C-alpha positions as CSV (number, residue, x, y, z in Angstrom):
1,M,-80.9,-49.0,-32.4
2,A,-77.4,-50.4,-32.6
3,E,-76.6,-53.5,-30.6
4,P,-74.3,-53.0,-27.6
5,F,-70.7,-53.6,-28.3
6,P,-69.4,-56.9,-26.8
7,A,-68.0,-56.2,-23.3
8,K,-65.0,-58.5,-23.6
9,E,-64.1,-57.1,-27.0
10,S,-64.3,-53.6,-25.5
11,L,-61.6,-54.5,-23.0
12,L,-59.2,-55.3,-25.8
13,Y,-59.2,-51.8,-27.3
14,L,-57.3,-50.6,-24.3
15,F,-54.2,-52.4,-25.6
16,Y,-54.2,-50.3,-28.8
17,R,-51.6,-47.5,-29.2
18,P,-50.8,-47.4,-25.4
19,T,-49.4,-43.9,-25.1
20,E,-52.2,-42.1,-27.0
21,P,-55.0,-40.3,-25.0
22,I,-58.1,-42.5,-24.4
23,T,-60.1,-40.2,-26.6
24,F,-58.2,-41.2,-29.7
25,P,-60.1,-43.7,-32.0
26,K,-58.9,-47.3,-31.4
27,G,-58.4,-50.3,-33.7
28,D,-59.7,-51.3,-37.1
29,K,-63.2,-50.3,-36.1
30,Q,-62.1,-46.8,-35.0
31,V,-63.7,-47.3,-31.6
32,I,-64.4,-44.2,-29.6
33,F,-64.7,-44.5,-25.8
34,N,-67.4,-42.1,-24.6
35,V,-65.5,-41.2,-21.4
36,P,-66.9,-39.1,-18.5
37,T,-64.9,-35.9,-18.2
38,E,-64.1,-36.8,-14.6
39,Y,-61.9,-39.6,-15.9
40,L,-59.8,-37.4,-18.2
41,S,-56.7,-35.5,-17.3
42,A,-57.1,-31.8,-17.2
43,R,-55.3,-31.4,-20.5
44,H,-57.2,-34.1,-22.3
45,S,-60.6,-33.1,-21.0
46,K,-60.3,-29.8,-22.8
47,L,-59.2,-31.5,-26.1
48,A,-61.3,-34.6,-26.1
49,E,-63.9,-33.5,-28.7
50,E,-61.2,-31.9,-30.9
51,L,-59.0,-35.0,-30.8
52,E,-62.0,-37.3,-31.6
53,N,-63.0,-35.2,-34.6
54,R,-59.5,-34.6,-35.8
55,F,-58.3,-38.2,-35.9
56,G,-61.5,-40.2,-35.9
57,G,-63.5,-39.0,-38.8
58,E,-66.7,-41.0,-38.7
59,S,-66.3,-43.5,-35.9
60,R,-68.0,-46.8,-36.5
61,V,-68.4,-47.7,-32.9
62,T,-68.9,-45.7,-29.7
63,I,-68.5,-47.4,-26.4
64,P,-70.2,-45.7,-23.4
65,I,-68.2,-45.7,-20.2
66,K,-70.3,-45.5,-17.0
67,L,-69.2,-43.4,-14.1
68,I,-68.2,-45.3,-11.0
69,E,-66.9,-44.3,-7.6
70,L,-63.1,-44.1,-7.9
71,K,-62.3,-42.8,-4.4
72,D,-58.5,-43.2,-4.1
73,S,-58.3,-46.4,-6.1
74,L,-55.5,-45.2,-8.4
75,S,-53.6,-42.9,-6.1
76,I,-50.9,-45.5,-5.4
77,P,-50.2,-46.7,-8.9
78,M,-50.3,-43.0,-10.1
79,Q,-47.1,-42.4,-8.1
80,L,-45.2,-43.7,-11.0
81,S,-44.9,-41.0,-13.6
82,Q,-46.3,-41.6,-17.0
83,D,-42.9,-41.2,-18.6
84,D,-40.9,-43.4,-16.2
85,Q,-39.7,-46.9,-16.9
86,F,-41.5,-49.7,-15.0
87,S,-39.8,-53.0,-13.8
88,P,-41.5,-55.7,-11.8
89,H,-38.1,-56.6,-10.4
90,V,-38.0,-53.3,-8.4
91,P,-39.8,-53.7,-5.1
92,Y,-41.4,-50.3,-5.2
93,H,-42.7,-50.9,-8.7
94,R,-44.0,-54.3,-7.7
95,E,-46.0,-52.6,-4.9
96,L,-47.6,-50.2,-7.4
97,A,-48.4,-53.1,-9.8
98,S,-49.8,-55.3,-7.0
99,H,-52.2,-52.5,-6.0
100,L,-53.4,-51.9,-9.5
101,I,-53.9,-55.6,-10.1
102,Q,-56.0,-55.8,-7.0
103,V,-58.1,-52.8,-8.1
104,F,-58.9,-54.6,-11.4
105,L,-59.6,-57.9,-9.7
106,N,-62.0,-56.2,-7.3
107,M,-64.3,-54.9,-10.0
108,E,-67.5,-56.8,-9.7
109,S,-68.7,-56.6,-13.3
110,L,-67.1,-56.3,-16.7
111,D,-68.7,-52.9,-17.1
112,D,-67.0,-51.8,-13.8
113,L,-63.7,-53.3,-14.9
114,L,-63.9,-51.4,-18.2
115,S,-64.7,-48.1,-16.5
116,M,-61.8,-48.5,-14.0
117,A,-59.4,-49.6,-16.8
118,V,-60.3,-46.6,-18.9
119,C,-59.6,-44.3,-16.0
120,A,-56.3,-46.1,-15.2
121,Y,-55.3,-46.0,-18.9
122,E,-55.7,-42.3,-18.9
123,R,-53.9,-41.7,-15.6
124,C,-51.3,-44.4,-15.0
125,N,-47.9,-45.2,-16.6
126,P,-48.7,-47.0,-19.9
127,Y,-46.4,-50.0,-19.3
128,L,-47.4,-50.4,-15.7
129,F,-51.0,-50.3,-16.9
130,N,-50.4,-52.9,-19.6
131,Y,-48.6,-55.3,-17.1
132,A,-51.3,-55.0,-14.3
133,Y,-54.2,-55.1,-16.8
134,S,-52.8,-58.2,-18.5
135,V,-52.2,-60.0,-15.2
136,A,-55.8,-59.1,-14.1
137,L,-57.4,-60.3,-17.3
138,L,-55.4,-63.6,-17.2
139,H,-56.7,-64.2,-13.6
140,R,-60.2,-62.9,-13.5
141,P,-62.8,-65.8,-13.9
142,D,-64.8,-63.7,-16.3
143,T,-61.9,-62.7,-18.6
144,K,-59.8,-65.8,-18.9
145,D,-61.0,-66.3,-22.5
146,V,-60.0,-62.8,-23.6
147,R,-57.2,-62.9,-26.1
148,I,-54.5,-60.5,-24.9
149,P,-52.4,-59.2,-27.8
150,Q,-48.8,-60.1,-27.9
151,L,-46.5,-57.5,-26.4
152,N,-44.6,-57.0,-29.7
153,E,-47.9,-55.8,-31.2
154,T,-48.6,-53.2,-28.5
155,F,-45.0,-52.2,-27.5
156,P,-43.0,-52.8,-30.7
157,A,-40.1,-50.6,-29.4
158,K,-39.3,-53.3,-27.0
159,F,-38.5,-55.7,-29.9
160,F,-37.3,-53.5,-32.7
161,S,-34.5,-50.9,-33.0
162,A,-35.2,-47.1,-32.8
163,R,-34.2,-46.9,-36.5
164,D,-36.7,-49.5,-37.5
165,I,-39.5,-47.9,-35.5
166,G,-38.7,-44.6,-37.3
167,R,-38.9,-46.4,-40.7
168,A,-42.2,-47.9,-39.7
169,R,-43.6,-44.5,-38.8
170,A,-42.6,-43.1,-42.1
171,E,-44.1,-46.0,-43.9
172,S,-47.4,-45.6,-42.1
173,F,-48.0,-42.3,-43.8
174,L,-48.3,-44.1,-47.2
175,T,-51.5,-45.6,-48.5
176,S,-52.1,-49.2,-47.4
177,S,-51.6,-50.4,-51.0
178,S,-48.2,-48.7,-51.1
179,R,-46.8,-49.9,-47.8
180,E,-44.1,-52.5,-47.7
181,P,-42.9,-54.5,-44.7
182,I,-40.0,-53.0,-42.7
183,I,-37.1,-55.4,-43.2
184,I,-35.3,-56.1,-39.9
185,P,-31.6,-57.0,-40.4
186,M,-30.3,-59.9,-38.4
187,D,-27.2,-57.9,-37.3
188,Y,-28.5,-54.7,-35.9
189,T,-27.1,-54.7,-32.4
190,A,-23.5,-55.8,-33.1
191,T,-21.2,-57.7,-35.4
192,D,-19.4,-61.0,-35.0
193,Q,-16.4,-59.0,-33.8
194,D,-18.2,-59.5,-30.5
195,I,-18.1,-63.2,-30.1
196,E,-21.3,-63.2,-28.1
197,H,-23.1,-61.8,-31.1
198,R,-23.0,-65.3,-32.7
199,V,-26.0,-66.3,-30.6
200,A,-27.8,-63.0,-30.9
201,Y,-30.4,-64.7,-33.1
202,F,-31.4,-66.7,-30.0
203,R,-31.2,-63.9,-27.5
204,E,-33.1,-61.3,-29.6
205,D,-35.7,-63.7,-31.0
206,I,-39.2,-62.3,-30.7
207,G,-40.7,-65.6,-29.6
208,V,-38.1,-66.3,-27.0
209,N,-38.6,-62.9,-25.4
210,L,-42.4,-63.1,-25.6
211,H,-42.2,-66.4,-23.8
212,H,-40.3,-64.9,-20.9
213,W,-42.6,-61.9,-20.7
214,H,-45.8,-64.1,-20.8
215,W,-44.5,-66.6,-18.3
216,H,-44.0,-63.7,-15.8
217,L,-47.6,-62.6,-16.5
218,V,-48.9,-66.0,-15.7
219,Y,-46.6,-66.3,-12.7
220,P,-46.3,-62.7,-11.4
221,I,-43.9,-62.0,-8.5
222,S,-46.6,-60.2,-6.4
223,G,-50.3,-59.6,-6.3
224,T,-53.1,-61.4,-4.5
225,R,-52.4,-64.8,-3.0
226,E,-54.6,-66.5,-5.5
227,V,-52.8,-64.9,-8.4
228,V,-49.3,-65.7,-7.2
229,D,-49.6,-69.0,-5.3
230,K,-49.9,-71.5,-8.1
231,D,-49.1,-75.2,-7.7
232,R,-45.3,-75.9,-7.6
233,R,-44.6,-72.3,-8.7
234,G,-41.1,-72.1,-7.2
235,E,-40.1,-75.4,-8.8
236,L,-41.4,-74.2,-12.1
237,F,-39.3,-71.1,-11.8
238,F,-36.3,-73.3,-11.4
239,Y,-37.1,-75.7,-14.2
240,M,-38.2,-73.2,-16.8
241,H,-35.0,-71.2,-16.4
242,Q,-32.8,-74.3,-16.1
243,Q,-34.2,-75.3,-19.5
244,I,-33.4,-71.8,-20.9
245,I,-29.8,-72.2,-19.8
246,A,-29.6,-75.7,-21.3
247,R,-31.0,-74.4,-24.6
248,Y,-28.6,-71.4,-24.6
249,N,-25.7,-73.7,-24.1
250,F,-26.9,-75.9,-27.0
251,E,-27.0,-72.8,-29.2
252,R,-23.5,-71.9,-28.0
253,F,-22.2,-75.3,-29.0
254,S,-23.9,-74.8,-32.3
255,N,-21.7,-71.7,-32.8
256,R,-18.4,-73.2,-31.5
257,L,-18.7,-71.3,-28.2
258,S,-18.0,-72.6,-24.7
259,R,-20.8,-73.0,-22.2
260,V,-21.9,-69.9,-20.5
261,K,-19.8,-69.0,-17.5
262,R,-21.9,-68.5,-14.4
263,M,-21.5,-65.3,-12.3
264,Q,-19.3,-66.3,-9.4
265,N,-18.5,-63.1,-7.6
266,F,-20.6,-60.0,-7.3
267,R,-17.5,-57.9,-7.1
268,E,-15.9,-59.2,-10.4
269,P,-16.4,-57.3,-13.7
270,I,-19.2,-58.3,-16.0
271,P,-17.4,-59.2,-19.2
272,E,-20.4,-59.1,-21.5
273,A,-21.3,-55.7,-23.1
274,Y,-24.6,-55.0,-24.6
275,F,-25.9,-52.1,-26.8
276,P,-29.6,-52.9,-27.4
277,K,-30.5,-50.1,-29.9
278,L,-33.9,-49.9,-28.3
279,D,-35.9,-46.8,-27.3
280,D,-38.2,-47.1,-24.3
281,Q,-41.6,-46.2,-25.8
282,V,-42.9,-44.9,-22.5
283,A,-39.8,-43.2,-21.0
284,S,-39.0,-41.6,-24.3
285,R,-35.3,-42.4,-24.0
286,K,-33.0,-45.2,-25.1
287,Y,-32.5,-48.3,-23.0
288,A,-29.1,-47.8,-21.4
289,S,-26.1,-49.7,-22.8
290,R,-23.4,-51.5,-20.8
291,Q,-19.7,-51.4,-21.6
292,A,-17.7,-54.6,-21.2
293,N,-16.2,-55.3,-17.8
294,S,-18.7,-53.1,-15.9
295,Y,-19.0,-53.6,-12.2
296,L,-21.9,-53.9,-9.9
297,K,-22.2,-51.1,-7.4
298,D,-24.3,-50.3,-4.3
299,L,-27.6,-48.8,-5.4
300,D,-29.1,-45.7,-3.9
301,R,-31.8,-44.3,-6.2
302,E,-34.5,-42.2,-4.7
303,R,-36.5,-42.3,-7.9
304,E,-37.2,-46.0,-7.6
305,R,-37.0,-45.9,-3.8
306,I,-34.3,-48.5,-3.9
307,K,-31.3,-48.7,-1.7
308,F,-29.2,-51.8,-1.1
309,D,-25.5,-52.9,-0.9
310,I,-23.7,-55.6,-2.8
311,R,-23.1,-57.0,0.7
312,D,-26.8,-57.7,0.9
313,L,-26.5,-60.0,-2.1
314,E,-23.6,-61.8,-0.4
315,R,-25.4,-62.2,2.9
316,W,-28.5,-63.6,1.1
317,E,-26.3,-66.0,-0.9
318,N,-24.6,-67.3,2.3
319,R,-27.9,-67.8,4.0
320,I,-29.5,-69.6,1.1
321,F,-26.5,-72.0,0.7
322,D,-26.7,-72.6,4.5
323,V,-30.3,-73.7,3.9
324,I,-29.2,-76.1,1.2
325,H,-26.2,-77.6,3.1
326,T,-28.1,-78.0,6.5
327,G,-31.4,-79.0,4.9
328,N,-33.2,-76.5,7.1
329,Y,-34.6,-73.0,6.8
330,I,-35.9,-70.6,9.4
331,D,-39.5,-69.5,8.9
332,E,-41.2,-66.2,9.8
333,N,-41.7,-67.4,13.4
334,N,-38.0,-68.1,13.8
335,K,-38.7,-71.8,13.8
336,R,-36.4,-74.2,11.9
337,Q,-38.2,-76.2,9.2
338,R,-37.0,-79.1,7.1
339,L,-36.3,-78.7,3.4
340,T,-37.9,-81.9,2.3
341,E,-37.1,-84.1,-0.7
342,E,-40.6,-83.6,-2.1
343,D,-41.2,-79.9,-1.5
344,G,-37.6,-78.5,-1.0
345,I,-37.1,-77.3,-4.5
346,N,-40.4,-75.5,-4.5
347,I,-39.6,-73.7,-1.3
348,L,-36.1,-72.9,-2.5
349,G,-37.4,-71.6,-5.9
350,N,-39.8,-69.2,-4.1
351,M,-37.0,-68.1,-1.8
352,V,-34.5,-67.4,-4.6
353,E,-36.8,-65.7,-7.1
354,A,-38.1,-64.1,-4.8
355,S,-41.9,-63.8,-4.9
356,M,-44.5,-62.9,-2.2
357,L,-44.3,-66.7,-1.4
358,T,-40.7,-66.3,-0.1
359,V,-40.4,-67.7,3.4
360,N,-38.9,-65.1,5.8
361,R,-38.0,-62.4,3.2
362,Q,-36.3,-60.4,6.0
363,L,-33.7,-63.2,6.3
364,Y,-33.4,-64.6,2.8
365,G,-33.9,-61.4,0.9
366,D,-34.7,-60.7,-2.8
367,M,-31.8,-62.4,-4.5
368,H,-32.9,-62.9,-8.1
369,N,-34.9,-59.7,-8.6
370,L,-32.4,-57.4,-7.1
371,L,-29.5,-59.1,-8.9
372,H,-31.4,-58.2,-12.2
373,T,-31.9,-54.7,-10.9
374,A,-28.2,-54.3,-9.8
375,I,-26.9,-55.2,-13.2
376,S,-29.4,-53.1,-15.0
377,L,-28.5,-50.0,-13.0
378,C,-24.7,-50.5,-12.8
379,H,-24.1,-47.6,-15.2
380,D,-25.9,-45.1,-12.9
381,P,-26.3,-46.6,-9.4
382,D,-27.1,-43.3,-7.7
383,H,-29.1,-41.6,-10.5
384,R,-26.6,-38.8,-10.8
385,Y,-26.9,-38.9,-14.6
386,L,-30.7,-39.3,-14.7
387,E,-30.3,-42.6,-16.6
388,T,-32.9,-45.4,-16.6
389,F,-32.6,-49.2,-16.7
390,Q,-30.8,-51.5,-19.0
391,V,-32.9,-54.2,-20.7
392,L,-32.1,-56.7,-18.0
393,A,-34.7,-55.1,-15.7
394,D,-37.6,-55.8,-18.0
395,P,-38.9,-59.4,-18.5
396,S,-39.8,-58.6,-22.1
397,T,-36.3,-57.6,-23.0
398,A,-34.1,-59.3,-20.4
399,M,-33.2,-62.4,-22.5
400,R,-31.7,-60.1,-25.1
401,D,-28.8,-59.2,-22.8
402,P,-25.9,-61.7,-22.7
403,A,-25.6,-61.0,-19.0
404,F,-28.9,-62.7,-18.4
405,Y,-27.3,-66.1,-18.9
406,P,-24.4,-65.9,-16.5
407,L,-26.9,-64.5,-14.0
408,H,-29.3,-67.4,-14.5
409,A,-26.4,-69.9,-14.7
410,Y,-25.5,-68.7,-11.2
411,I,-29.2,-69.0,-10.1
412,D,-29.3,-72.5,-11.6
413,D,-26.1,-73.5,-9.8
414,I,-27.9,-72.7,-6.5
415,F,-30.7,-75.1,-7.4
416,Q,-28.2,-77.8,-8.7
417,E,-26.4,-77.6,-5.3
418,H,-29.7,-78.5,-3.7
419,K,-30.4,-81.3,-6.2
420,A,-27.0,-82.8,-5.5
421,T,-28.1,-83.3,-1.8
422,L,-31.0,-85.5,-2.8
423,P,-30.7,-89.3,-3.1
424,P,-30.1,-90.5,-6.7
425,Y,-32.9,-92.3,-8.5
426,T,-32.6,-96.0,-8.0
427,V,-33.2,-98.4,-10.9
428,A,-36.6,-99.2,-9.2
429,K,-37.5,-95.5,-9.3
430,L,-36.8,-95.3,-13.0
431,A,-38.1,-98.7,-14.2
432,Y,-41.5,-99.6,-15.6
433,E,-41.9,-103.3,-15.1
434,G,-43.2,-105.1,-18.2
435,V,-42.8,-102.1,-20.6
436,T,-40.0,-102.1,-23.1
437,V,-39.1,-99.5,-25.7
438,T,-37.9,-101.5,-28.7
439,S,-37.0,-98.7,-31.1
440,M,-37.3,-95.1,-32.0
441,E,-36.7,-93.0,-35.1
442,V,-37.4,-89.4,-36.3
443,R,-38.7,-88.8,-39.7
444,S,-38.4,-85.2,-41.0
445,A,-40.8,-83.5,-43.3
446,D,-37.9,-83.0,-45.8
447,G,-37.4,-86.8,-46.0
448,N,-34.5,-87.2,-43.6
449,V,-34.4,-89.9,-41.0
450,N,-32.8,-89.3,-37.6
451,Q,-31.7,-85.9,-38.8
452,F,-33.2,-82.6,-37.7
453,S,-33.0,-79.9,-40.4
454,T,-32.7,-76.2,-39.5
455,Y,-32.5,-73.0,-41.6
456,W,-33.5,-69.3,-41.6
457,K,-37.0,-68.3,-42.3
458,Q,-38.7,-64.9,-42.9
459,D,-42.0,-64.0,-41.3
460,D,-44.1,-60.9,-40.7
461,V,-45.3,-59.4,-37.4
462,N,-47.9,-56.6,-37.2
463,L,-46.8,-53.3,-35.7
464,S,-50.0,-51.3,-36.1
465,K,-51.4,-51.7,-32.6
466,G,-48.4,-50.1,-31.1
467,L,-47.4,-47.2,-33.4
468,D,-48.8,-44.3,-31.5
469,F,-50.0,-41.1,-33.2
470,M,-50.0,-42.6,-36.6
471,P,-52.5,-41.9,-39.4
472,G,-55.1,-44.5,-40.4
473,N,-55.9,-47.8,-39.0
474,E,-54.4,-50.2,-41.6
475,E,-51.9,-52.9,-40.8
476,L,-48.2,-52.3,-41.0
477,F,-45.7,-55.2,-40.8
478,A,-42.1,-55.8,-39.9
479,R,-40.3,-58.7,-41.6
480,I,-37.9,-60.6,-39.5
481,T,-35.5,-63.5,-40.1
482,H,-35.5,-66.3,-37.5
483,L,-34.3,-69.8,-36.9
484,Q,-36.7,-72.5,-38.2
485,H,-36.7,-76.3,-38.4
486,A,-38.4,-78.7,-40.7
487,D,-41.4,-80.4,-39.0
488,F,-40.8,-84.0,-37.9
489,T,-42.5,-87.1,-36.5
490,Y,-41.3,-89.4,-33.7
491,I,-42.0,-93.1,-34.3
492,I,-41.6,-95.0,-31.1
493,K,-42.2,-98.8,-30.7
494,A,-42.9,-100.2,-27.3
495,S,-43.8,-103.6,-26.0
496,N,-46.1,-104.3,-23.0
497,K,-45.9,-107.8,-21.4
498,G,-48.8,-107.1,-18.9
499,K,-52.4,-105.8,-19.0
500,D,-53.7,-102.6,-20.5
501,C,-51.8,-99.7,-18.9
502,K,-50.8,-96.1,-19.5
503,G,-47.4,-94.6,-19.8
504,T,-45.8,-91.1,-19.9
505,V,-43.5,-90.7,-22.9
506,R,-40.6,-88.3,-22.1
507,I,-38.4,-87.1,-24.9
508,F,-35.1,-85.2,-24.4
509,L,-32.3,-84.1,-26.7
510,A,-28.6,-83.4,-25.7
511,P,-25.3,-82.8,-27.4
512,T,-22.8,-85.7,-27.2
513,I,-19.6,-83.7,-27.2
514,D,-18.5,-80.5,-25.4
515,E,-17.0,-77.3,-26.8
516,R,-13.6,-79.0,-27.0
517,G,-14.9,-82.0,-29.0
518,V,-14.6,-84.3,-26.0
519,P,-17.5,-86.8,-25.3
520,L,-19.7,-85.6,-22.5
521,Q,-19.8,-87.6,-19.3
522,F,-23.3,-88.1,-17.9
523,R,-22.8,-85.8,-14.9
524,E,-22.3,-82.9,-17.4
525,Q,-24.7,-84.1,-20.1
526,K,-27.7,-84.5,-17.7
527,N,-27.8,-80.7,-17.3
528,L,-27.6,-80.1,-21.0
529,F,-30.7,-82.3,-21.9
530,I,-33.5,-80.1,-23.3
531,E,-37.0,-81.4,-23.0
532,L,-38.7,-81.8,-26.4
533,D,-42.0,-83.4,-25.4
534,K,-44.0,-85.2,-22.8
535,F,-47.3,-87.0,-23.3
536,T,-49.4,-90.0,-22.1
537,V,-50.0,-93.1,-24.2
538,D,-52.2,-96.1,-23.9
539,L,-50.2,-99.4,-24.0
540,K,-52.2,-102.5,-25.0
541,P,-50.7,-105.9,-24.3
542,G,-48.2,-106.7,-27.0
543,D,-46.6,-104.2,-29.4
544,T,-47.6,-100.5,-29.8
545,E,-46.3,-98.0,-32.4
546,I,-46.5,-94.4,-31.2
547,H,-46.5,-91.5,-33.7
548,R,-46.1,-88.0,-32.4
549,Q,-45.8,-84.8,-34.4
550,S,-43.2,-82.1,-33.4
551,T,-46.0,-79.5,-33.6
552,E,-47.8,-81.3,-30.7
553,S,-44.9,-80.6,-28.3
554,S,-45.8,-80.0,-24.6
555,I,-43.1,-77.3,-24.5
556,T,-44.2,-75.0,-27.3
557,I,-47.1,-72.8,-28.4
558,P,-48.2,-72.9,-32.1
559,F,-46.2,-71.0,-34.6
560,E,-49.2,-68.8,-35.5
561,Q,-49.3,-67.3,-32.0
562,T,-45.9,-65.7,-32.6
563,F,-46.0,-64.6,-36.2
564,R,-49.6,-64.4,-37.5
565,R,-52.5,-62.6,-36.1
566,L,-55.3,-65.0,-35.4
567,P,-58.8,-64.1,-36.8
568,R,-60.9,-62.3,-34.3
569,N,-63.4,-65.1,-34.0
570,S,-60.9,-68.0,-34.2
571,E,-61.6,-70.8,-31.8
572,Q,-58.0,-70.6,-30.7
573,N,-58.7,-67.1,-29.2
574,A,-60.3,-68.6,-26.1
575,E,-57.1,-70.5,-25.4
576,F,-54.6,-67.8,-26.1
577,N,-54.2,-66.3,-22.6
578,F,-52.7,-69.3,-20.9
579,C,-51.5,-71.1,-24.0
580,G,-49.7,-67.9,-25.0
581,C,-47.2,-68.9,-22.3
582,G,-44.8,-71.3,-23.9
583,W,-41.6,-71.8,-25.9
584,P,-41.9,-70.7,-29.5
585,Q,-42.4,-73.6,-31.9
586,H,-39.8,-72.4,-34.3
587,M,-37.1,-72.6,-31.6
588,L,-37.8,-76.1,-30.5
589,I,-34.6,-77.5,-32.2
590,P,-31.2,-75.7,-31.7
591,K,-29.3,-74.5,-34.8
592,G,-26.8,-77.3,-35.2
593,W,-23.9,-77.4,-37.7
594,P,-23.7,-77.5,-41.5
595,E,-21.9,-80.8,-41.3
596,G,-24.4,-82.2,-38.8
597,M,-24.1,-81.7,-35.0
598,P,-24.0,-85.0,-33.2
599,C,-26.7,-85.4,-30.5
600,Q,-28.5,-88.1,-28.6
601,L,-32.3,-88.3,-28.6
602,F,-33.6,-90.0,-25.5
603,V,-37.0,-91.5,-24.8
604,M,-38.4,-92.9,-21.6
605,I,-41.8,-94.4,-20.9
606,S,-42.6,-94.0,-17.2
607,N,-45.4,-95.6,-15.2
608,Y,-48.4,-93.3,-15.4
609,K,-49.6,-94.5,-12.0
610,D,-46.6,-92.8,-10.5
611,D,-47.0,-89.8,-12.7
612,K,-50.7,-89.1,-12.5
613,V,-52.1,-86.1,-10.8
614,D,-55.7,-86.6,-9.6
615,Q,-57.7,-83.7,-11.0
616,K,-60.6,-83.1,-13.3
617,L,-59.7,-81.8,-16.8
618,D,-62.1,-80.9,-19.7
619,E,-61.9,-79.9,-23.3
620,K,-61.4,-76.3,-22.3
621,T,-58.2,-77.0,-20.3
622,C,-55.3,-75.7,-22.3
623,S,-52.4,-78.2,-22.4
624,D,-50.1,-76.3,-24.8
625,A,-46.7,-75.8,-23.3
626,S,-47.8,-77.4,-20.0
627,S,-44.2,-78.5,-19.3
628,F,-43.1,-74.9,-18.9
629,C,-46.4,-73.2,-18.0
630,G,-48.6,-75.8,-16.1
631,L,-52.3,-75.9,-16.5
632,R,-54.6,-72.9,-15.8
633,D,-56.1,-73.2,-12.3
634,K,-54.9,-76.8,-12.0
635,K,-52.1,-78.7,-10.5
636,Y,-49.0,-79.2,-12.5
637,P,-49.8,-82.2,-14.7
638,D,-47.0,-84.5,-13.7
639,R,-46.3,-85.8,-10.2
640,R,-42.6,-86.4,-10.8
641,P,-40.0,-83.8,-10.1
642,M,-39.6,-81.4,-13.1
643,G,-36.8,-82.5,-15.3
644,Y,-37.1,-86.2,-14.3
645,P,-35.1,-88.4,-14.9
646,F,-32.2,-85.9,-15.3
647,D,-32.8,-83.6,-12.3
648,R,-30.6,-85.5,-9.8
649,S,-27.0,-86.8,-9.6
650,P,-26.6,-90.3,-11.0
651,R,-26.4,-93.5,-8.9
652,A,-23.0,-95.0,-8.2
653,G,-21.2,-96.5,-11.2
654,V,-22.9,-94.3,-13.8
655,V,-20.4,-92.5,-16.0
656,T,-22.1,-92.4,-19.4
657,L,-25.7,-92.1,-20.6
658,Q,-25.6,-95.8,-21.5
659,D,-24.6,-96.6,-17.9
660,F,-27.6,-94.7,-16.7
661,M,-29.9,-96.8,-19.0
662,N,-28.5,-100.1,-18.0
663,G,-31.1,-102.4,-16.6
664,L,-33.9,-100.0,-17.8
665,P,-35.6,-101.4,-20.9
666,N,-38.2,-98.6,-20.7
667,M,-35.6,-96.2,-22.0
668,W,-34.0,-95.9,-25.5
669,V,-31.5,-93.6,-27.1
670,I,-30.5,-93.0,-30.7
671,D,-27.8,-90.9,-32.3
672,V,-29.1,-88.1,-34.4
673,T,-27.7,-85.0,-36.0
674,I,-28.9,-81.4,-36.4
675,N,-28.0,-80.2,-39.9
676,F,-28.0,-76.4,-40.4
677,N,-28.5,-75.1,-43.9
678,N,-27.5,-71.4,-44.2
679,R,-30.4,-70.5,-46.5
680,I,-33.3,-68.1,-46.0
681,E,-36.9,-69.2,-46.8
682,E,-38.6,-66.0,-47.9
683,V,-42.1,-65.0,-47.1
684,E,-44.6,-66.0,-49.8
685,T,-46.2,-63.0,-51.5
């Protein structure tokens, strides 16, 4: 008698080939779900046995699915057609997703969850199912150690052009020994005749877009209170996106471009065009393109049950700025509440995003989400041409669009307006008495000192989980070229004149000159600092030498989680869900210049007593990328405001970074360069 198939592993096979019927064999083990006919659509129930025999051959594993009481559990999410696009930015779609997430969370056992998920897989929109199912697995106590496949594996059409997907389909018909990786050209959406295309390697990077998608799985806009209401969630929305804009500006400087110009007027044209070359795998049509100088328009689309005017955005904007400038907001009970120094940014972040945590949604609206939606539907605002969204509506594709960055520069400007109302940090708030940083240097793996080295690198990603209706179950790869840097080590020397203590090491990098070649003043530079790492260190009396590898960064997830499939029984699998949220390791360092881009590397050791968050952690607590993603089911692991010490206006008299550091021996800065070598490191075969 065969042993029962592991329940948690069974859950994963619902990510394979998402638009195929549930009766198709799944994965490398050619798993067959033995599904009650009551769960199947009328069409598939008649064909189930034929499909299994036609495509499965001899199935190695059969997973029985028990019959449970469905009632009307799926009636609401089934309102979205199986061939529609899904966007969590659209209020109606969020309502459907929230309901499906709740259904999955309510299942008492893994067997019940699998049964309900199989039924939902068969009946619901595939992308809606993937989103809701992923959020539920991330947040159920009994599935938090389940490794969710990366979205580029299950929905490759969201990351690769229609032409390349077609080439992959053709290659899949060859024997496994004859298959070759699909080579993805770097310039497949435009040429450098479009000046914005110079930074397409950043916008279209797989790891960058996976980060944005996974962050929104960990921090969904709606759902149950326990799923959405995470510690300092609104502040993290601000900080993670602020860092994206800072990094994007760094890449623009690396390509001799000016800083991104924020959206300033909802009635002005959008100068950036974008032609994504992507097919929507579910909607069976291309993602819509946008011509340069398109305009936002009032939306009235019955299909998405969405209707709002540009005037709504303007009203919400005025009310939010009124909150910032008066320091007060009006709650649901029509009572005026104070926007405090400690919690104000968190309240404002939830208000602007907006999530189910928004205070007084009726008054302050749905600014961020509907701004995404308005831009993504500006080509067909009333659905007269039966067109679907542009990529900006989807968290997995939004960062590809150059319009994402003016939008989020505008959103960041709202938060910076609030930050400017807060008192500057005094020297006492920045100091660590008795602790002095005496030196710092960076040693690169290629032998350079105080010089970051960047270049192009090729790597393979697996497409086989997502190519529907393809023969066989062997692997099929796409080969992409991405930015890469040489690994490096920080060497920091510190002196402690007191007793044993702890400190928090905070490392940031910023350009020293702007797009005109003019040295940056501190008020500008502070918003261009990108966080590279943050960690605690024990400081014994006397001198301490601290070594820290770039691969240990608190910002990034390991390189292997983006480009290489982990072995099924890898110890890292249990950490993947939450650790899958994080900036890609290969994009830690911006591109730089061939002659060396001048930058400043800043380090600060702050007093751990003022940083510490009282909570119990254990060896299972994932700390990868905690700066951007927090800790699973824990408080954010730093009591300071996110972005400290660069999140507020400087104190009086501070003009340069050196002025900012005066009287603060616990800080140090060195001049470094980022040297870009325009070579490609090929995949080893």
